[in-house]
C-alpha positions as CSV (number, residue, x, y, z in Angstrom):
1,M,51.7,6.7,51.1
2,S,53.9,9.4,52.8
3,E,53.3,10.5,56.1
4,G,52.2,14.5,56.4
5,P,53.9,17.1,58.6
6,P,53.0,16.7,62.4
7,K,49.9,18.6,63.3
8,G,50.5,22.2,64.2
9,V,54.0,22.9,62.2
10,R,52.2,25.2,59.9
11,T,50.7,27.1,62.6
12,M,54.0,27.7,64.3
13,S,55.4,28.7,61.0
14,I,53.1,31.5,60.5
15,V,53.4,32.9,64.1
16,R,57.3,32.6,63.7
17,W,56.8,34.8,60.5
18,V,54.7,37.4,62.2
19,L,57.0,37.7,65.2
20,V,59.8,38.5,62.6
21,A,57.7,41.0,60.7
22,I,56.7,42.9,64.0
23,T,60.5,42.8,65.2
24,A,61.3,44.3,61.7
25,L,58.6,47.2,62.1
26,V,59.9,47.8,65.5
27,A,63.5,48.2,64.4
28,V,62.4,50.3,61.3
29,G,60.1,52.4,63.8
30,S,63.2,53.4,65.8
31,I,65.9,54.2,63.1
32,L,62.8,56.7,61.6
33,S,62.2,57.9,65.1
34,Y,66.0,58.6,65.5
35,A,66.5,60.1,62.2
36,G,63.8,62.6,63.0
37,V,60.7,61.3,61.0
38,H,57.5,61.7,63.0
39,F,54.2,59.7,62.2
40,G,50.5,60.5,63.6
41,G,50.1,64.0,62.0
42,A,51.9,67.3,62.2
43,K,54.1,68.3,64.6
44,S,52.3,70.2,67.6
45,E,53.3,73.7,68.1
46,P,55.0,75.0,71.2
47,S,52.4,76.2,74.3
48,G,54.6,79.3,74.3
49,Q,55.4,79.0,77.9
50,L,59.2,79.0,78.8
51,Y,60.7,77.0,81.3
52,Y,64.3,77.5,83.0
53,C,66.5,75.9,85.6
54,P,66.7,78.2,88.7
55,M,70.4,76.8,89.3
56,H,71.6,77.3,85.7
57,P,69.5,80.3,84.0
58,S,71.1,79.6,80.7
59,V,69.1,76.4,80.4
60,V,65.6,77.4,79.0
61,Q,63.4,75.4,76.9
62,D,59.5,75.5,75.7
63,H,58.5,72.8,77.2
64,P,58.5,71.0,80.9
65,G,61.5,68.9,81.7
66,E,64.8,68.3,83.8
67,C,67.9,70.5,83.4
68,P,70.8,68.6,81.5
69,I,73.2,70.0,84.1
70,C,71.9,69.5,87.5
71,S,68.7,67.5,86.7
72,M,66.8,69.8,88.4
73,T,63.0,70.3,87.4
74,L,62.5,73.2,85.4
75,V,60.0,75.9,86.5
76,P,58.0,78.3,84.4
77,K,59.6,81.5,83.7
78,P,57.7,84.7,85.3
79,E,57.5,86.6,81.7
80,G,55.7,83.6,80.4
81,K,55.3,83.7,76.8
82,L,57.9,82.6,73.9
83,N,59.6,85.6,72.0
84,P,59.4,84.6,68.3
85,S,62.9,86.1,67.6
86,A,64.5,84.5,70.5
87,T,68.2,82.9,70.2
88,M,68.8,79.4,71.2
89,T,70.0,78.7,74.7
90,A,72.3,76.1,76.1
91,A,69.5,73.6,76.5
92,G,68.4,73.7,72.6
93,S,65.3,76.0,73.0
94,S,64.8,79.8,72.4
95,A,64.5,82.8,74.8
96,A,65.0,86.4,73.8
97,P,66.2,89.2,76.5
98,T,64.1,92.1,76.8
99,A,65.0,95.6,75.8
100,A,65.8,96.4,79.4
101,E,68.1,93.1,79.8
102,A,69.8,94.0,76.2
103,T,70.9,97.4,77.4
104,P,71.5,97.4,81.6
105,A,71.2,100.6,83.6
106,V,74.4,99.8,85.3
107,P,77.5,98.5,83.7
108,G,78.0,94.4,84.5
109,L,74.5,94.2,85.4
110,A,71.5,93.0,83.7
111,A,67.5,93.2,84.8
112,V,66.5,89.8,86.2
113,D,63.0,88.1,86.7
114,L,62.1,86.0,89.9
115,S,59.1,83.8,90.3
116,P,57.0,84.6,93.4
117,E,58.3,81.5,95.1
118,R,62.0,82.7,95.0
119,I,61.0,86.0,95.8
120,Q,59.7,84.6,99.2
121,L,62.3,82.3,99.5
122,I,65.0,84.7,99.8
123,G,63.1,86.9,102.3
124,M,63.2,89.9,100.1
125,R,61.9,93.2,101.4
126,T,61.3,96.4,99.4
127,A,60.2,100.0,100.2
128,T,59.4,103.1,98.5
129,V,61.3,106.2,97.5
130,K,59.5,109.1,99.3
131,R,60.0,112.9,98.8
132,E,60.7,114.2,102.5
133,D,62.3,116.8,104.4
134,V,65.9,116.8,104.3
135,G,67.8,118.7,107.2
136,G,67.0,119.1,110.7
137,E,70.2,117.9,112.2
138,L,73.4,116.1,111.4
139,R,74.7,113.9,114.1
140,T,78.4,113.1,114.7
141,V,81.0,112.3,117.5
142,G,82.8,114.9,119.2
143,V,85.7,114.9,121.5
144,I,86.4,117.8,124.3
145,G,89.8,119.3,124.4
146,A,91.2,122.3,126.2
147,N,90.5,125.8,124.7
148,E,94.1,126.7,123.1
149,R,93.8,130.3,123.8
150,G,93.4,129.7,127.2
151,L,96.4,127.6,127.8
152,A,99.8,129.2,129.5
153,Q,103.1,127.8,130.2
154,I,104.8,129.0,133.4
155,N,108.6,129.4,133.0
156,T,111.4,131.5,134.2
157,R,113.8,133.9,132.4
158,F,116.7,133.3,135.1
159,A,118.6,130.4,136.5
160,G,117.9,129.4,140.3
161,W,116.9,126.7,142.7
162,I,113.1,126.1,143.6
163,Q,112.8,126.5,147.5
164,K,109.0,126.1,147.9
165,L,105.9,125.1,146.1
166,M,102.5,126.7,146.7
167,V,100.7,124.5,144.1
168,S,102.0,120.7,144.5
169,A,99.8,118.6,142.7
170,T,98.2,118.5,139.1
171,G,94.6,119.3,138.7
172,E,94.5,122.0,141.2
173,R,92.6,125.4,140.6
174,V,94.7,128.6,140.5
175,R,93.6,132.1,140.6
176,R,95.2,134.7,138.0
177,G,98.4,136.1,140.1
178,Q,98.3,133.4,142.5
179,A,101.8,132.4,143.6
180,L,102.6,128.7,142.4
181,A,106.3,128.6,143.9
182,M,109.2,130.3,145.6
183,I,112.5,130.3,143.5
184,Y,116.1,131.8,144.7
185,S,118.1,133.4,142.0
186,P,121.5,135.0,142.6
187,D,120.9,136.9,139.3
188,V,117.4,138.4,140.7
189,L,119.1,139.0,143.9
190,R,121.7,140.8,142.4
191,A,119.4,143.0,140.4
192,Q,117.3,143.9,143.4
193,Q,120.6,145.3,145.3
194,E,121.3,147.4,142.1
195,L,117.8,148.8,142.3
196,L,118.0,149.7,146.1
197,V,121.6,151.3,145.3
198,A,120.0,153.4,142.5
199,R,117.5,154.5,144.8
200,G,119.9,155.4,147.5
201,W,121.6,157.6,145.1
202,N,118.4,159.5,144.6
203,T,119.2,162.2,147.1
204,P,118.8,166.1,146.8
205,G,122.0,167.2,145.0
206,G,123.0,170.8,146.8
207,A,122.6,174.4,146.5
208,D,123.3,174.6,143.0
209,G,120.0,174.1,141.1
210,K,122.1,173.1,137.7
211,A,123.8,170.5,139.5
212,A,120.7,169.5,141.3
213,H,118.8,168.7,138.2
214,E,121.8,166.8,136.4
215,H,122.0,164.9,139.8
216,D,118.4,163.9,139.7
217,A,118.2,163.0,136.2
218,F,121.3,160.8,136.5
219,T,120.0,159.0,139.4
220,G,116.4,158.8,138.0
221,A,117.7,157.3,134.8
222,L,119.9,154.7,137.0
223,D,116.7,153.9,139.1
224,A,114.7,153.1,136.0
225,S,117.3,151.0,134.4
226,A,117.5,148.8,137.6
227,R,113.7,148.5,137.7
228,R,113.7,147.5,133.9
229,R,116.2,144.9,134.3
230,L,114.1,143.2,137.2
231,E,111.1,143.6,134.8
232,L,112.9,141.8,131.9
233,L,113.8,139.1,134.1
234,G,110.3,138.3,134.7
235,I,109.7,140.0,138.1
236,S,106.4,141.2,138.9
237,G,105.3,145.1,139.6
238,Q,104.1,143.8,142.7
239,E,107.4,142.1,143.9
240,I,109.5,145.3,142.8
241,D,107.1,147.8,144.8
242,E,107.5,145.6,148.0
243,V,111.6,145.7,147.4
244,L,111.3,149.6,147.2
245,R,108.8,150.0,150.1
246,T,110.9,147.8,152.6
247,G,114.5,148.7,151.3
248,K,115.2,144.9,151.6
249,V,115.8,142.5,149.0
250,I,113.7,139.3,148.6
251,E,115.4,136.2,148.4
252,A,113.0,133.7,147.0
253,I,110.8,135.5,144.2
254,A,107.2,134.1,143.9
255,I,106.3,132.6,140.3
256,R,102.6,133.6,139.7
257,S,99.8,132.2,137.3
258,P,98.9,134.7,134.3
259,V,95.2,133.0,134.2
260,D,92.5,131.4,136.0
261,G,92.3,127.8,135.4
262,Y,93.6,124.3,136.3
263,V,97.0,123.0,136.6
264,V,97.2,120.3,133.8
265,A,100.9,119.7,133.9
266,K,103.7,120.0,136.6
267,S,107.2,119.5,136.5
268,A,108.4,122.0,139.6
269,V,109.8,120.0,142.2
270,V,111.2,121.5,145.6
271,G,114.9,121.7,145.5
272,V,115.5,121.4,141.5
273,A,117.6,123.6,139.8
274,V,116.0,125.3,136.9
275,Q,117.2,127.1,133.9
276,P,115.9,130.0,131.7
277,G,113.0,128.7,129.7
278,T,112.3,125.5,131.8
279,V,108.4,124.7,132.0
280,L,107.4,124.3,135.7
281,F,103.9,124.6,135.3
282,E,100.8,124.2,132.7
283,V,97.6,126.0,133.6
284,A,94.4,125.5,131.2
285,D,91.6,127.9,131.3
286,L,88.6,125.6,130.9
287,S,85.8,128.4,131.1
288,Q,85.4,127.6,127.4
289,V,86.3,124.3,125.7
290,W,86.8,123.0,122.0
291,V,85.3,120.1,120.7
292,T,86.6,118.5,117.8
293,A,84.1,116.4,115.6
294,D,84.6,114.6,112.0
295,I,82.0,115.3,109.0
296,Y,81.8,112.8,106.3
297,E,83.1,114.6,102.7
298,Q,79.6,114.4,101.3
299,D,78.3,116.5,104.2
300,I,80.9,119.2,104.2
301,S,78.9,121.8,101.8
302,R,76.2,121.8,104.7
303,I,78.6,123.1,107.6
304,H,79.7,126.7,108.1
305,V,81.2,128.9,110.7
306,G,78.8,130.0,113.3
307,Q,76.5,127.1,112.9
308,K,74.6,126.2,116.1
309,A,75.5,122.9,117.6
310,R,74.4,120.8,120.5
311,L,76.6,118.7,122.7
312,E,75.2,115.7,124.9
313,L,77.8,113.6,126.9
314,S,77.0,110.0,128.0
315,S,78.3,111.1,131.2
316,F,75.3,113.2,131.9
317,P,72.5,111.8,129.9
318,G,69.8,114.4,128.8
319,E,71.9,117.2,129.7
320,I,72.5,119.5,126.7
321,H,75.2,122.0,126.0
322,T,74.8,124.7,123.4
323,G,77.8,126.0,121.1
324,K,78.7,126.9,117.6
325,V,80.9,125.9,114.8
326,Q,84.2,128.2,115.5
327,F,86.5,126.6,112.8
328,I,86.7,124.2,109.8
329,Y,90.1,122.8,109.2
330,P,91.6,123.2,105.7
331,V,92.9,119.6,105.3
332,L,90.8,116.5,104.5
333,D,91.8,113.2,106.4
334,S,92.5,111.0,103.3
335,G,92.3,107.7,105.3
336,S,88.8,108.1,106.9
337,R,87.6,110.7,104.0
338,T,86.3,113.1,107.1
339,L,87.0,116.8,107.6
340,R,87.8,118.3,111.2
341,V,85.2,120.8,112.8
342,R,86.1,122.6,115.9
343,L,83.2,123.9,118.1
344,E,83.3,126.0,121.0
345,F,81.1,125.5,124.0
346,K,80.9,127.4,127.5
347,N,81.7,125.1,130.3
348,K,79.7,124.9,133.5
349,T,81.2,124.4,136.9
350,D,79.8,122.8,139.7
351,R,81.4,121.5,143.3
352,N,83.2,118.7,141.5
353,G,84.7,121.1,139.0
354,P,83.9,121.5,135.2
355,R,81.3,119.6,133.9
356,L,83.0,119.6,130.3
357,R,86.6,117.7,130.7
358,P,89.2,117.5,128.2
359,G,89.2,113.7,126.9
360,M,85.4,113.2,127.3
361,S,83.6,112.4,124.2
362,G,79.8,112.6,123.3
363,T,77.4,113.1,120.4
364,V,77.1,116.5,118.4
365,Y,74.1,117.8,116.7
366,L,74.5,120.5,114.1
367,D,71.5,122.3,113.0
368,L,70.9,122.1,109.4
369,P,68.7,124.1,107.2
370,R,65.6,122.2,106.1
371,T,65.0,121.3,102.6
372,T,63.2,118.4,100.7
373,G,64.6,115.7,98.8
374,L,64.0,111.8,97.6
375,L,64.8,109.4,100.7
376,A,65.4,105.6,100.1
377,P,66.6,103.4,102.9
378,A,70.5,103.4,103.1
379,E,70.7,99.4,102.9
380,A,68.9,99.6,99.4
381,V,72.0,101.4,98.0
382,V,75.0,99.1,97.0
383,D,78.4,101.2,97.2
384,T,80.9,99.4,95.2
385,G,83.3,102.4,95.8
386,E,83.3,103.6,92.2
387,M,79.7,103.7,91.8
388,H,76.3,103.7,93.6
389,Y,73.4,101.7,92.5
390,L,70.0,99.8,93.6
391,F,67.3,97.5,92.1
392,V,63.9,98.8,91.4
393,A,61.2,96.3,91.9
394,K,58.8,96.3,88.7
395,A,55.3,94.4,88.1
396,G,55.6,90.5,87.6
397,G,58.8,89.9,89.9
398,H,60.9,92.0,87.5
399,F,64.0,93.6,89.0
400,E,66.3,96.4,87.3
401,P,69.5,97.8,88.1
402,R,69.4,101.4,88.4
403,M,72.4,103.8,88.5
404,V,71.9,106.5,91.2
405,K,73.9,109.6,92.7
406,V,73.4,109.8,96.4
407,G,73.7,112.8,98.7
408,P,73.8,113.1,102.4
409,R,73.0,110.3,104.8
410,L,70.4,111.1,107.4
411,K,70.2,108.1,110.0
412,D,69.1,105.0,108.3
413,R,68.2,106.7,105.0
414,V,70.2,108.4,102.2
415,E,69.1,111.1,99.9
416,I,69.0,110.1,95.9
417,L,70.1,113.1,93.9
418,S,69.3,111.3,90.4
419,G,68.3,107.7,89.2
420,V,64.9,107.5,90.5
421,S,61.6,109.0,90.9
422,E,59.2,109.5,93.7
423,G,57.0,106.4,94.2
424,D,59.8,103.7,92.8
425,T,59.9,100.7,94.8
426,V,63.4,99.5,95.6
427,V,65.0,96.5,97.2
428,T,66.0,96.7,100.7
429,T,66.8,93.1,101.8
430,G,68.0,90.4,99.4
431,N,70.2,92.8,97.4
432,F,73.2,90.2,97.3
433,L,71.4,87.6,95.9
434,I,69.8,89.8,93.2
435,D,73.0,91.5,92.5
436,S,74.7,87.7,91.9
437,E,71.8,86.9,89.8
438,S,72.2,90.0,87.8
439,R,75.8,89.8,87.2
440,L,75.5,86.1,86.1
441,R,72.7,87.0,83.7
442,A,75.0,89.8,82.3
443,A,77.8,87.3,82.1
444,I,75.7,85.2,80.0
445,E,74.6,87.6,77.7
446,G,78.2,88.7,76.9
447,Q,77.8,92.3,79.1
448,T,80.3,91.8,81.9
449,S,82.5,94.6,80.0
450,P,81.8,97.9,81.7
451,G,80.7,100.8,79.6
452,G,79.8,101.1,76.0
453,D,76.6,100.1,74.8
454,G,76.7,96.4,75.6
455,A,78.7,95.8,72.4
456,A,82.2,95.9,74.2
457,P,84.4,92.8,72.9
458,K,84.3,89.7,74.9
459,P,87.4,88.1,76.6
460,P,89.2,85.5,74.7
461,S,87.8,82.0,75.7
462,S,88.3,78.4,74.8
463,C,84.5,78.4,74.2
464,D,85.0,80.6,71.0
465,T,86.9,77.8,69.2
466,A,85.1,75.0,70.8
467,F,81.7,76.0,69.9
468,D,82.5,78.3,66.8
469,A,81.3,81.4,68.1
470,Q,80.7,83.0,64.6
471,K,78.4,80.4,63.6
472,Y,77.0,79.6,67.0
473,P,77.0,82.4,69.4
474,D,74.4,81.4,71.4
475,K,76.3,78.1,72.5
476,A,79.6,80.0,72.8
477,N,77.7,82.1,75.3
478,A,76.3,79.3,77.4
479,C,79.9,77.8,77.4
480,R,81.1,81.0,79.0
481,A,78.1,80.7,81.1
482,C,79.1,77.3,82.6
483,E,83.0,78.8,83.1
484,I,81.4,81.6,85.2
485,Q,79.2,79.4,87.3
486,H,81.2,76.5,87.6
487,R,84.8,78.1,88.2
488,G,86.5,76.2,91.1
489,M,84.3,73.3,91.1
490,G,86.3,70.7,89.5
491,T,84.7,68.6,86.9
492,M,81.2,70.6,87.1
493,V,82.7,73.1,84.4
494,D,83.3,70.2,81.9
495,D,79.8,68.4,82.7
496,C,78.2,71.8,82.2
497,K,79.7,72.1,78.8
498,N,79.1,68.6,77.9
499,A,75.5,69.1,78.4
500,I,75.3,72.0,75.5
501,P,73.7,70.4,72.5
502,K,76.3,70.1,69.6
503,P,73.9,70.6,66.2
504,W,77.2,69.5,64.0
505,R,77.1,65.9,65.6
């Protein structure tokens, strides 16, 4: 009688085959799941809410998750719902730009959408465009200079030597006709002697009336010729009359000031020989002074000759001097893009001298005609040198770039001639961050080329061949975004490109 199998062998055999069957089912399920076959009913429809990566806006999908590039948690997009006609993004889901984003108002920029959290994080501030009074006054800086009409250079028309100085220091005040120096000149001395000789010949002629008349005519002409010679040498009539009155020559002739004013330059020194034309003194009449101010190019049309102006000096706070625009220079400074304007002010004098002294600087206020215009904070306008634009804040965290034409600047505000409407809300703080986001968005959408209708040809890139731009344009755009975002960051460019799904694999 044969002995049967040990107890429990059959049970273990059944268990072994059950485990093999379960393992086979799990393997088949994994293979089918990898192949894309789903069980448990029809595939659920997407909720319609879009999620994106704040660091990589090109990563957009219709369900929560992590960014395949930087592993950041995706956040809901402010605009919310999925557009049925959207194109695929770098993460393999869909998102379509709005009409405002497809055709940005500023070349190279695109509209952007920010969540309330990001707006609060960057500390953004906005202001409203208002229609206000434009005019009142234009403020600039002016420098005081001497009135050129009152400048006088004092020199001689003869050679000689300085014997004595009546005014020996620069800055002294002199009167018209006041003697400044005494000069000995042999030429002047000889001319005086000729005048006296000519006057000595001027005596009655004799009994013959005709001879007396001829004698008087001859001596009169000789006397006038001698006097005229002294006048041409620059001798004043006061000195000539003194010579004729006393009948004696003046050894040292006085050099007198032709104007009232202050000595601003002096080269005369006792004992120095002078030649004809040598400048001995410079005298400036400071009863009226000139103030030179610089006007920016955009404000030139608001300035005209005769315009009233006010001057306030830091040396005398609260003291106001009134004047007017006297001359507008014809040439613009190409470096500073400003135009020089000359203003004229009457000078006041006290015991210490003139209040307005050449070389002083102060604030010039020019009165302007009052008009109305749209005003926005100057910090809201971005000036690239070629164009001006700002960002208009819309509802729901939508920010739209807007090309504007600016007018004159009034303190911390600027007039907007075109591009915005009254009541528009513009960004004043955080422009740089929004500008960067806008340029990145435009680059992702292939709209970085200026001008045109958004269909300008894109620059050649390795992304066109690596991702077959003709067949998969959305993948090529995502590749370009990687190059723009991570340029100069080492291997991050390749990591970003490798995270883009490749449907042909």
